PATI-112637 format. One line per field, with one value per residue (C-alpha): residue number from 1; residue in one letter; x, y, z. Coordinates in Angstrom, 1 decimal. Example, Ala and Ser with C-alpha at 12.3 -4.5 7.8 and 13.67 -1.06 7.14 Angstrom:
! residues 2
loba 1_2
voza A_S
px 12.3_13.7
py -4.5_-1.1
pz 7.8_7.1
***
This chain:
! residues 699
loba 1_2_3_4_5_6_7_8_9_10_11_12_13_14_15_16_17_18_19_20_21_22_23_24_25_26_27_28_29_30_31_32_33_34_35_36_37_38_39_40_41_42_43_44_45_46_47_48_49_50_51_52_53_54_55_56_57_58_59_60_61_62_63_64_65_66_67_68_69_70_71_72_73_74_75_76_77_78_79_80_81_82_83_84_85_86_87_88_89_90_91_92_93_94_95_96_97_98_99_100_101_102_103_104_105_106_107_108_109_110_111_112_113_114_115_116_117_118_119_120_121_122_123_124_125_126_127_128_129_130_131_132_133_134_135_136_137_138_139_140_141_142_143_144_145_146_147_148_149_150_151_152_153_154_155_156_157_158_159_160_161_162_163_164_165_166_167_168_169_170_171_172_173_174_175_176_177_178_179_180_181_182_183_184_185_186_187_188_189_190_191_192_193_194_195_196_197_198_199_200_201_202_203_204_205_206_207_208_209_210_211_212_213_214_215_216_217_218_219_220_221_222_223_224_225_226_227_228_229_230_231_232_233_234_235_236_237_238_239_240_241_242_243_244_245_246_247_248_249_250_251_252_253_254_255_256_257_258_259_260_261_262_263_264_265_266_267_268_269_270_271_272_273_274_275_276_277_278_279_280_281_282_283_284_285_286_287_288_289_290_291_292_293_294_295_296_297_298_299_300_301_302_303_304_305_306_307_308_309_310_311_312_313_314_315_316_317_318_319_320_321_322_323_324_325_326_327_328_329_330_331_332_333_334_335_336_337_338_339_340_341_342_343_344_345_346_347_348_349_350_351_352_353_354_355_356_357_358_359_360_361_362_363_364_365_366_367_368_369_370_371_372_373_374_375_376_377_378_379_380_381_382_383_384_385_386_387_388_389_390_391_392_393_394_395_396_397_398_399_400_401_402_403_404_405_406_407_408_409_410_411_412_413_414_415_416_417_418_419_420_421_422_423_424_425_426_427_428_429_430_431_432_433_434_435_436_437_438_439_440_441_442_443_444_445_446_447_448_449_450_451_452_453_454_455_456_457_458_459_460_461_462_463_464_465_466_467_468_469_470_471_472_473_474_475_476_477_478_479_480_481_482_483_484_485_486_487_488_489_490_491_492_493_494_495_496_497_498_499_500_501_502_503_504_505_506_507_508_509_510_511_512_513_514_515_516_517_518_519_520_521_522_523_524_525_526_527_528_529_530_531_532_533_534_535_536_537_538_539_540_541_542_543_544_545_546_547_548_549_550_551_552_553_554_555_556_557_558_559_560_561_562_563_564_565_566_567_568_569_570_571_572_573_574_575_576_577_578_579_580_581_582_583_584_585_586_587_588_589_590_591_592_593_594_595_596_597_598_599_600_601_602_603_604_605_606_607_608_609_610_611_612_613_614_615_616_617_618_619_620_621_622_623_624_625_626_627_628_629_630_631_632_633_634_635_636_637_638_639_640_641_642_643_644_645_646_647_648_649_650_651_652_653_654_655_656_657_658_659_660_661_662_663_664_665_666_667_668_669_670_671_672_673_674_675_676_677_678_679_680_681_682_683_684_685_686_687_688_689_690_691_692_693_694_695_696_697_698_699
voza M_S_N_R_Q_P_N_A_F_H_R_A_F_P_A_R_E_F_F_R_G_S_A_R_S_I_L_F_W_S_L_L_N_G_L_L_L_A_L_L_L_V_D_L_F_L_I_L_D_L_L_N_H_R_G_R_I_T_V_H_G_E_Q_N_V_Q_F_I_Q_E_L_R_S_V_P_P_A_V_I_L_S_D_Q_V_P_S_D_K_T_P_A_K_S_D_T_A_K_S_E_T_E_P_A_A_N_A_S_E_P_K_A_E_N_G_K_A_E_T_P_A_P_A_V_F_D_S_L_T_L_T_D_S_G_I_L_P_S_V_W_W_L_H_S_K_Y_Q_L_G_T_L_K_Q_L_Y_Q_R_F_P_V_L_R_E_N_Q_L_A_L_F_T_L_V_L_V_A_L_I_L_A_S_I_R_V_L_I_R_W_R_S_R_Q_R_S_L_K_I_S_H_Q_V_S_M_T_L_R_N_M_I_H_R_Q_A_L_R_L_G_P_G_D_L_S_G_K_E_T_E_Q_T_F_D_L_F_I_K_D_V_G_A_V_Q_N_G_V_F_Q_W_V_Y_H_L_S_R_H_P_V_T_L_L_V_L_L_L_F_T_I_S_I_D_W_R_L_T_L_Q_C_M_I_P_L_A_A_A_W_Y_F_L_L_Q_H_R_K_N_H_E_S_Q_H_A_K_T_L_V_T_I_N_S_E_L_S_L_L_A_E_N_L_R_S_T_R_L_V_R_G_Y_G_M_E_T_A_E_H_E_Q_F_Q_V_H_L_N_K_Y_T_E_N_I_E_K_L_K_R_V_E_G_W_G_H_R_I_A_R_G_L_A_V_F_C_S_C_L_V_L_F_L_V_G_Y_K_V_L_V_N_P_E_S_L_P_L_S_A_A_I_L_I_V_G_I_F_A_F_F_Y_L_P_V_N_G_L_Y_E_L_I_L_I_R_S_E_A_N_I_A_A_S_S_I_Y_R_Y_L_N_R_I_P_E_V_S_Q_A_V_G_A_K_F_L_E_P_V_S_Q_S_I_Q_F_E_N_V_S_Y_S_L_S_G_Q_D_A_K_I_L_N_G_F_D_L_K_I_P_A_G_T_S_T_A_L_V_S_L_D_E_L_A_P_R_A_V_S_Y_L_I_P_R_F_I_E_P_K_S_G_R_L_L_M_D_G_E_D_T_A_W_V_T_L_E_S_I_R_A_E_A_I_F_V_S_G_N_D_P_C_L_T_G_T_V_K_D_N_I_R_C_G_D_D_R_F_S_L_Q_E_I_I_A_A_S_K_E_A_H_A_H_Q_F_I_Q_N_L_P_Q_G_Y_E_T_A_L_G_Q_H_G_E_D_L_T_T_G_E_C_F_R_L_G_L_A_R_A_L_L_R_K_P_A_L_M_I_I_E_E_P_E_G_V_L_D_E_D_T_K_T_L_L_E_D_A_Y_S_R_I_F_Q_N_R_T_I_L_I_I_P_S_R_I_P_T_L_R_R_V_D_Q_V_V_L_I_H_E_G_K_V_E_A_V_D_S_Q_P_S_L_L_K_K_S_A_L_Y_R_H_W_E_Y_T_R_F_N_Q_F_R_H_S_P_E_T_V_N_E_R
px 163.0_161.1_157.5_156.2_155.9_155.9_153.2_151.0_148.7_149.1_147.9_144.9_143.9_145.7_146.0_144.5_141.1_140.9_139.9_137.1_133.8_132.5_136.4_135.9_133.2_134.3_137.1_134.0_132.8_135.7_136.5_132.9_133.6_136.4_134.5_132.2_134.8_136.3_132.6_132.4_135.5_134.3_130.9_133.0_135.3_132.1_130.7_133.9_134.3_130.8_131.0_134.3_132.9_129.3_128.6_130.5_132.9_134.6_135.8_137.7_138.1_135.4_135.9_135.3_132.6_131.0_131.7_129.9_127.3_126.7_126.4_123.6_120.2_118.7_121.0_122.9_122.9_126.2_128.1_131.1_134.5_134.8_131.7_131.8_129.6_131.0_129.6_127.7_126.5_124.2_124.3_121.6_120.1_119.3_122.8_124.3_121.6_122.3_126.2_125.4_122.5_124.5_126.9_123.9_122.3_125.8_126.3_122.5_122.2_119.1_117.2_116.6_113.2_114.1_113.2_115.2_116.5_116.7_120.0_122.4_123.3_126.3_129.7_132.0_135.7_134.9_132.2_131.0_128.4_126.8_124.5_125.3_125.5_128.5_129.7_132.7_134.1_132.8_134.7_137.8_137.5_137.3_140.0_142.2_141.2_138.8_136.2_133.0_130.9_130.4_129.3_126.7_125.7_125.4_123.1_121.0_120.0_118.9_119.2_122.7_122.5_121.4_123.6_121.0_119.6_122.9_124.0_121.1_121.3_125.0_124.4_122.1_124.2_126.9_124.4_123.0_126.7_128.0_125.0_125.5_129.4_128.1_125.9_128.6_131.0_128.4_128.2_131.9_131.8_129.2_131.2_134.3_132.7_131.4_134.7_136.6_133.9_134.4_138.1_137.7_135.0_137.6_140.1_137.9_137.0_140.3_140.9_138.4_139.5_142.9_141.7_140.0_143.1_145.3_143.2_142.8_146.2_146.9_147.7_147.8_145.6_147.5_147.2_143.3_143.9_146.1_143.6_140.7_143.2_143.7_140.2_138.8_141.9_144.2_141.5_139.6_142.9_142.8_139.6_140.1_143.4_141.3_138.3_140.9_142.8_140.2_138.0_140.8_143.0_140.4_139.6_142.5_145.1_141.6_141.2_144.9_144.8_141.8_143.3_146.3_145.0_142.4_145.7_147.7_144.7_144.7_148.5_150.9_153.7_152.4_151.5_154.9_156.3_153.8_154.5_158.3_158.3_155.4_156.7_160.0_157.8_156.2_159.3_160.8_157.8_157.8_161.2_160.8_157.9_159.7_162.2_159.8_158.2_161.9_162.8_159.2_159.4_163.5_161.7_159.0_161.2_163.8_160.6_159.1_162.5_162.7_159.1_159.9_162.8_160.2_157.8_160.5_161.8_158.0_158.8_161.8_160.4_161.1_164.5_165.0_163.2_165.1_168.3_167.5_168.4_165.4_167.8_169.9_166.6_164.9_167.8_167.8_164.0_164.5_167.3_165.2_162.1_164.2_165.1_161.8_161.0_163.7_162.5_158.7_159.9_162.1_159.4_157.1_160.0_160.2_156.2_156.3_158.8_157.6_154.0_155.9_158.0_154.6_153.1_155.6_156.0_152.2_152.6_155.6_154.2_150.5_152.8_154.5_151.8_149.6_152.5_153.2_149.2_148.9_152.0_150.7_147.6_149.1_151.4_149.1_145.5_143.9_145.6_144.7_141.9_140.9_138.4_140.5_143.5_141.3_140.3_143.8_144.9_141.8_142.5_146.4_145.0_143.0_146.1_146.7_143.6_144.3_148.5_147.9_145.2_148.0_150.3_148.0_147.0_150.6_150.9_147.6_148.6_151.7_149.5_147.1_150.4_151.9_148.6_148.0_151.2_150.4_147.3_149.2_152.2_149.2_147.4_150.5_151.2_151.5_148.9_150.7_148.4_147.7_146.3_148.8_148.0_146.3_145.6_143.3_140.1_139.9_138.2_136.7_139.5_139.4_142.5_145.0_146.2_149.9_152.5_155.8_159.1_156.4_158.2_156.3_157.3_155.4_156.4_159.5_160.0_163.2_161.2_159.6_156.5_156.7_160.1_160.4_156.9_155.7_152.6_149.7_146.1_144.1_141.0_137.7_139.7_139.2_142.6_143.2_146.1_147.9_151.2_152.8_152.9_149.2_150.1_151.4_148.1_146.6_149.1_148.9_145.0_145.2_147.6_145.3_142.2_145.4_144.7_148.6_151.5_154.3_158.0_159.0_157.8_154.4_150.8_149.5_145.4_145.0_148.3_148.0_149.9_147.3_149.6_148.4_144.7_142.3_141.3_137.5_137.5_140.0_137.8_134.5_136.1_137.9_135.9_137.1_135.1_136.5_134.6_136.2_134.9_132.1_128.7_128.4_126.0_122.4_119.8_120.7_119.5_121.9_124.9_124.1_123.9_126.5_124.9_124.6_121.0_121.2_120.4_116.9_115.2_114.8_118.7_119.1_116.8_118.4_121.9_121.0_118.9_122.0_124.5_121.8_121.4_117.9_116.3_117.7_117.4_113.4_113.9_114.7_112.5_112.2_113.9_115.8_115.2_116.3_119.3_122.5_125.8_126.5_122.8_121.4_121.0_124.1_124.6_126.5_129.9_128.4_125.7_128.1_130.2_127.2_126.0_129.3_129.0_125.2_127.3_129.9_127.4_125.2_127.8_128.5_132.5_134.6_137.0_136.0_138.7_137.2_138.7_136.6_136.2_137.9_135.0_133.3_130.7_127.6_126.6_123.9_126.1_128.3_126.0_124.5_127.9_128.8_126.0_126.4_130.2_128.5_127.0_129.7_132.4_130.7_131.9_134.1_137.7_137.7_140.7_140.0_141.9_140.2_140.0_137.8_139.1_136.0_137.0_140.6_139.5_136.3_139.0_140.9_144.2_146.2_148.9_151.5_153.8_156.6_159.1_157.3_158.0_155.6_156.6_153.9_151.1_148.8_145.3_144.9_145.1_148.5_150.2_149.1_151.2_153.7_154.7_155.9_155.5_151.6_150.9_152.8_150.4_147.5_148.4_149.0_146.1_143.2_144.8_142.6_145.2_145.5_141.6_139.3_136.6_133.7_135.7_137.2_133.8_132.4_135.5
py 56.9_53.9_54.3_51.2_50.5_46.6_46.8_49.3_46.4_44.8_48.0_48.4_44.9_43.0_39.5_39.4_40.5_36.9_35.5_38.5_38.8_38.2_37.0_34.2_32.8_33.1_30.8_28.4_28.7_27.7_24.6_23.4_23.9_21.9_19.2_19.1_19.0_15.9_14.6_15.3_13.5_10.5_10.8_11.2_8.1_6.1_7.2_6.5_3.1_2.4_2.7_1.2_-2.5_-2.1_-3.6_-6.5_-8.0_-11.3_-12.5_-15.2_-17.0_-17.9_-15.1_-12.6_-14.7_-14.3_-10.4_-9.8_-12.1_-10.3_-7.1_-8.1_-8.2_-10.5_-13.5_-12.7_-15.1_-17.3_-18.5_-21.1_-19.7_-22.3_-21.9_-18.0_-17.1_-14.6_-11.4_-12.7_-16.1_-15.1_-17.7_-20.0_-20.2_-24.0_-24.7_-23.0_-24.5_-28.3_-27.8_-26.8_-29.0_-32.4_-30.8_-28.7_-32.3_-34.0_-31.6_-31.6_-32.3_-34.6_-33.9_-36.3_-37.2_-37.6_-34.3_-32.3_-29.0_-25.4_-26.1_-23.2_-20.8_-22.4_-20.6_-20.9_-20.0_-17.6_-15.6_-13.4_-10.9_-8.7_-5.4_-5.1_-1.2_0.7_-2.6_-3.0_0.3_-0.7_-3.8_-2.0_0.5_-2.0_-4.0_-0.6_1.5_-0.8_1.7_1.0_4.2_3.3_-0.2_1.0_3.4_0.5_-1.9_1.2_2.4_-0.2_2.4_1.9_-1.6_-1.5_-0.5_2.6_3.6_4.1_6.1_8.1_8.5_9.6_11.9_13.6_13.8_15.1_17.5_18.7_18.8_21.0_23.4_23.9_24.6_27.2_28.5_28.5_30.4_32.9_33.7_33.9_36.2_38.4_38.5_39.6_42.4_43.5_43.2_44.9_47.8_48.6_48.9_51.1_53.3_53.5_54.6_57.0_58.6_58.8_60.9_63.1_64.0_64.5_66.5_68.6_69.5_70.0_70.9_74.5_75.4_73.7_76.8_75.5_72.6_69.7_68.3_68.2_66.2_63.7_63.5_62.8_60.0_58.5_58.9_57.2_54.8_53.7_53.2_51.4_49.3_48.5_47.6_45.0_43.7_42.8_41.2_38.9_38.5_37.5_35.5_33.4_33.5_31.5_29.2_28.4_26.6_24.7_23.5_22.6_21.1_18.8_17.7_16.4_14.7_12.9_12.2_10.7_8.7_7.0_6.2_8.6_7.3_7.8_11.4_12.2_10.7_13.1_16.5_16.5_17.0_19.4_21.3_21.5_22.5_25.0_26.8_26.7_28.3_31.2_32.0_31.9_34.0_36.7_36.8_36.6_39.8_41.3_40.6_41.9_45.3_45.8_45.2_47.5_50.5_49.7_49.7_52.9_55.0_53.6_54.8_58.1_58.8_57.9_60.5_62.9_63.0_64.3_67.5_68.7_68.5_71.9_71.4_68.8_70.1_73.5_71.9_69.2_66.7_64.2_61.3_60.9_61.7_58.9_56.6_57.4_56.8_53.3_52.6_53.3_51.6_48.4_48.8_49.1_46.3_44.0_44.8_44.1_40.5_40.0_40.8_38.4_35.8_36.6_36.1_33.0_31.2_32.2_30.6_27.8_26.7_27.3_25.1_22.6_22.3_21.6_18.8_17.1_17.4_15.9_13.2_12.2_12.4_10.3_7.4_7.4_7.0_4.3_2.2_2.0_0.7_-1.6_-3.0_-3.1_-2.5_-4.0_-1.0_1.4_0.7_2.5_4.7_5.8_6.7_9.2_10.6_11.5_12.4_14.9_16.4_16.8_19.0_21.1_21.9_24.6_26.9_27.3_27.4_30.1_31.5_31.9_33.2_36.0_36.9_37.8_40.2_41.5_42.2_43.8_46.4_46.9_47.4_50.5_51.4_51.6_53.1_56.3_56.3_56.0_58.5_61.1_60.3_60.8_64.4_66.9_69.7_73.1_75.1_74.2_75.7_77.1_76.0_79.2_80.7_84.3_85.0_87.5_90.4_91.9_93.6_97.4_99.2_97.5_93.9_93.9_91.6_91.5_90.3_87.3_84.7_81.4_79.0_75.6_72.2_70.5_73.2_75.8_78.8_81.3_82.6_85.3_86.4_89.4_90.5_93.6_95.3_97.0_97.1_99.9_98.4_99.2_100.0_98.3_96.4_94.3_91.9_91.1_89.9_88.2_84.7_83.8_82.4_85.5_86.8_83.6_83.3_86.3_85.8_82.4_83.5_85.8_83.2_80.9_78.0_78.4_79.3_82.0_79.7_82.9_86.7_86.9_88.9_90.9_91.7_95.0_94.2_90.7_88.0_85.6_82.4_83.0_83.9_80.9_79.5_79.5_83.2_84.5_82.4_83.5_87.4_86.8_84.6_84.0_83.7_82.5_82.0_78.8_76.8_74.5_74.0_71.8_69.1_69.7_72.3_75.7_76.5_74.2_75.7_79.0_78.1_75.3_73.1_76.1_75.9_79.1_81.4_81.5_81.2_85.1_85.7_83.4_85.4_88.4_87.7_86.2_89.7_91.5_89.0_89.5_85.8_85.9_86.5_83.1_81.4_82.2_81.2_77.4_74.3_74.2_77.7_77.5_73.6_73.2_70.0_71.5_68.8_66.4_65.1_68.6_71.3_73.3_76.6_78.8_80.4_84.2_82.0_80.2_83.1_85.1_82.2_81.7_85.8_85.0_82.5_84.9_87.7_85.8_85.4_89.5_89.3_92.4_91.2_89.7_88.0_87.7_85.8_86.7_83.7_83.0_82.5_84.2_86.2_87.8_91.5_91.1_89.0_92.3_94.4_92.5_92.2_96.0_96.6_93.9_95.7_98.9_97.2_94.6_97.3_99.7_99.3_96.0_95.4_93.9_92.0_90.9_89.2_90.6_89.2_92.2_95.9_97.6_95.7_97.3_100.6_100.4_99.1_101.9_100.4_98.0_95.8_95.1_92.2_91.0_88.2_87.9_91.4_94.5_96.6_98.9_100.2_103.0_103.1_101.7_105.1_105.8_102.6_102.7_106.0_105.2_101.0_99.7_96.5_96.8_98.2_94.9_92.6_94.5_93.9_90.3_89.9_92.4_92.9_92.5_90.3_88.0_87.2_86.0_89.1_87.3_87.0_90.7_91.8_89.8_91.5
pz 99.1_99.1_97.9_99.4_103.3_104.1_106.6_104.8_103.9_107.0_108.6_106.5_107.3_109.9_110.3_113.5_111.5_109.9_113.3_114.0_112.8_109.6_108.5_110.9_109.4_106.3_107.7_109.0_105.4_103.6_105.8_105.5_101.7_102.2_103.8_101.3_98.0_100.2_99.7_96.1_95.4_96.8_95.1_92.0_92.8_93.3_90.0_88.1_89.9_89.0_85.1_85.4_87.2_86.1_89.8_88.7_91.8_92.4_95.6_96.9_100.5_102.5_104.8_101.9_100.5_104.0_104.2_100.7_102.0_105.1_103.0_101.1_102.8_100.2_99.6_96.0_92.8_93.4_90.8_91.3_90.7_87.9_86.5_86.2_83.3_80.6_80.0_76.7_78.1_81.4_84.5_85.2_88.8_88.3_87.4_90.4_92.3_91.1_91.9_95.5_96.3_97.1_99.3_101.0_101.6_102.5_105.6_106.6_110.1_111.1_114.8_116.9_116.1_112.4_111.4_108.9_110.7_108.8_106.6_106.9_104.2_101.9_102.3_99.3_98.3_95.6_94.6_91.4_91.8_88.8_89.2_93.1_92.6_94.5_95.9_94.1_95.8_99.1_99.1_97.7_100.3_103.2_101.8_101.7_104.9_106.7_106.5_107.7_106.9_103.1_104.2_106.8_104.0_101.5_103.6_104.8_101.5_99.2_96.0_96.2_95.5_91.7_89.1_87.1_90.8_92.3_89.1_89.8_93.0_93.4_90.3_92.3_95.5_93.3_91.9_95.6_97.1_94.0_94.7_98.4_97.4_95.3_98.1_100.1_97.8_97.1_101.0_101.5_98.8_100.4_103.0_102.2_100.0_103.3_104.9_102.5_102.1_105.5_105.1_101.8_104.1_107.5_104.7_103.4_106.5_107.3_103.9_104.3_107.6_107.1_103.9_106.0_108.3_105.1_102.1_103.2_102.5_98.9_96.9_93.5_93.6_92.8_96.3_96.2_92.6_94.4_97.3_94.8_93.1_96.9_97.8_94.3_93.0_96.0_98.2_95.5_94.6_98.9_98.3_96.0_97.4_101.0_98.8_97.0_100.4_102.4_99.8_98.1_101.3_103.0_100.1_97.9_100.8_102.2_98.6_98.4_101.3_100.7_97.2_98.5_101.6_99.1_96.6_99.7_100.8_97.8_97.1_99.2_97.1_93.7_95.2_96.2_92.6_91.0_93.1_92.8_89.2_89.1_92.1_90.1_86.7_88.4_89.5_86.4_85.2_87.6_86.9_83.3_83.6_85.4_82.7_80.3_81.7_82.0_78.2_77.3_79.2_77.9_74.4_74.6_76.0_72.8_70.5_71.7_71.3_67.6_67.4_68.8_66.4_63.5_64.5_65.3_61.2_60.7_62.5_60.6_57.1_56.7_57.1_54.8_52.4_52.6_52.4_49.9_52.3_51.1_50.0_53.3_55.3_53.7_54.5_57.9_58.1_56.4_59.2_62.2_60.4_60.1_63.8_64.5_62.7_64.0_67.6_66.7_65.6_68.5_70.7_69.0_69.2_72.9_73.5_71.1_73.0_76.2_75.2_73.4_76.9_79.1_76.8_76.6_80.3_80.6_78.1_79.8_83.0_81.7_80.3_83.1_85.6_82.9_83.1_86.4_87.3_84.3_85.3_88.8_87.3_85.3_87.9_90.7_89.5_92.8_95.0_92.5_90.1_86.7_88.6_91.2_88.8_86.8_89.7_90.7_87.3_87.3_90.9_89.7_86.5_89.1_91.4_88.9_89.8_93.3_93.0_90.2_92.5_95.3_93.0_92.0_95.0_96.1_93.0_93.8_97.6_96.5_93.9_97.3_99.6_97.1_96.9_100.8_101.6_99.7_101.4_104.9_103.6_103.3_106.6_108.3_106.8_110.0_109.5_108.7_110.8_114.3_117.4_120.1_123.7_125.6_122.1_122.6_120.9_118.4_118.1_114.7_113.1_113.5_113.2_110.8_109.0_109.1_107.3_108.9_106.9_105.7_103.9_102.5_100.3_99.0_100.9_99.5_96.8_97.2_95.5_97.6_97.1_99.4_100.3_102.9_102.2_104.3_104.1_106.3_105.0_107.2_108.4_106.7_103.3_100.0_99.0_95.5_95.7_91.9_90.8_87.5_89.9_90.5_93.4_95.6_95.7_97.3_99.6_100.9_101.3_102.7_105.2_106.8_107.8_108.7_105.5_105.8_108.2_106.9_107.2_108.6_109.7_111.5_110.8_113.2_113.4_115.2_117.0_117.5_116.4_114.7_115.2_119.1_118.2_117.9_114.5_114.9_116.2_113.2_110.6_111.7_111.0_107.9_105.3_102.3_99.1_95.9_92.5_91.8_94.0_93.4_95.0_98.1_98.0_99.2_98.7_98.3_101.9_102.9_100.7_102.2_106.2_105.6_108.8_111.1_112.4_114.1_110.8_110.0_106.4_106.9_107.5_104.5_102.4_103.4_102.6_99.3_98.2_99.2_97.2_94.5_94.5_95.4_92.1_90.2_93.5_93.1_89.3_90.4_90.3_94.1_95.4_98.2_98.8_95.2_95.3_94.3_93.5_91.2_91.1_91.5_89.4_87.9_88.5_86.5_87.4_88.1_90.3_91.9_92.9_94.1_96.2_98.0_98.6_100.3_102.4_103.6_104.2_106.3_108.8_108.9_108.7_109.8_106.7_103.3_101.1_97.7_94.6_91.5_89.2_86.2_84.2_81.7_83.6_81.4_81.0_83.9_86.3_85.7_86.5_89.5_91.0_91.1_92.8_95.4_95.7_96.4_99.6_100.4_100.7_102.6_106.5_106.2_105.5_101.6_100.1_96.5_93.7_90.6_87.5_86.0_85.4_86.9_90.0_90.2_89.6_92.4_95.2_97.2_96.4_94.3_96.0_93.3_94.3_92.5_93.5_96.7_98.1_97.4_94.5_94.6_96.2_94.6_92.9_89.5_87.7_89.5_89.1_85.3_84.8_87.3_87.0_84.0_85.7_86.3_83.1_81.8_84.3_82.9_79.6_80.1_81.6_79.7_76.3_73.5_71.7_74.5_74.7_72.0_71.1_73.0_76.5_76.0_75.8_78.7_80.7
***
């Protein structure tokens, strides 16, 4: 069965969410950012064109000359085409004036009264202007696109008519546009983080609710660890995937579209000529990358195998020395070492060829684009000036960033989809325990607890922890559950408060089948206390009360005194208001256990199920526990999973479970005499040779 659900990521963040709330605003900001990118490209073109032409322009034809003169609010310095000065010899204004004066006088009309009218401005066939700012760019764009926007800007802002002022203004505009783009990207990033955080919080809430439904049935603790990994790692992977998906998917396509439209607007044929080989090279590079990764993985497997063989030889030194195999072993070691070295060299060659091919493709594409663009400039410089050519080359080089970003985005989404699949498989699990319709309220147990032919096994496993388990426990007695299989006593304990359900058989309390009683009533009367449970995050009072405001502080203190927890609580910095948990005070194993006993005693249950802590207890804690047990065991039914011999001696009966069935039921001294299996269990648990001296003394 595949571990990936195709729609898992889509389920965590549906496509329709792109057009709602914060995601919709991100789309708007991305479009605005794309518009600013287009303006920035225009500004860069004007800067490059200004540096290329240095404000110098030459036009031919009366209409063109008249158009240029209309652009200038002040009559420009005019130079005839046959007297165009060179860059080294400046034009003389009086020379131009003497050349043009006769033609002006010859065409000067006279009024009827003999007075000369105001002469009309002269129009020439050719014209050369210097220090005209961005006028060459305006002229080229007007002749190519017939756009009037830049013409109006040139006429309205005098700073664009001189080279130095125009350069300063264009650089300032570029700085402003780039700054606004940075701010918009920051805003889009914050919105994307907000969306991904909302998705992660939703998933964590769902995992938390599901853990409360499934968690009590975790006998081995493995499911809890898996849930913890889901909560931290997998949700983090989905959160990162949603962030990258929202932020980059709204950014990279807009950037690509703007860049592509800009190059097409300059020269669509040249763009097509450059895009075809670039796309082919990119496709080839992707295929090569996949093949390279596959070969790299295979080579690593071979290298690890050879390395394992080399390390394995270190474990057989006794055999080698004992049988005098040093020479043969050394030769075999050299063979594996040579293979290992060959594979290392092969890996280096694979990586080296991968880098060479990638760099070769990059150099080839760069040279091809430069040739196509340069050839266009040489053949037809009027349709593609050098400044526009430089900008096109820069845009094609910039294409790599958004294209590679989209490719990596697909990989990130794939990883997030795998994590989301794990999360939703967990969320789709059906709880093992559910409350039946019309369930009854369970009264406190007063007669007996009876297991009838109960069987239980972990989900997905064939081995049965309980197999035909039959046991009757009289009410008001204390019983210890022991077994070589540590899960068996825990399974029996979990069945009573219905943390788990039997696969077959039934559990009766005072003759009532627990499958037909309410979960609330049975868990109110049968409380499980584990010495291995951590403290809840909160104050000591909150840990004991567990959010139930019905209990007063006096009742909490009384329960703490009964469990011998009051004294150490009083010694804490703030007493019952002391914070516990990850950022609070740390309690010892014995203190946590006594706090758990106080939590249970506060509710005055008729049945207590106690799992003693596995950790080492000091002498004072053991003495306090013995005194607390003498109170707790009175007038209630006790089931206990012991970790100390004094507890076994205290209980009324010990139930020995073997291979899922009841092997023997008797007191601890009697079982020591009668049952070899019990003696074996007690020896393996408490013999002085198995544990360190310190542990034995503590027990």
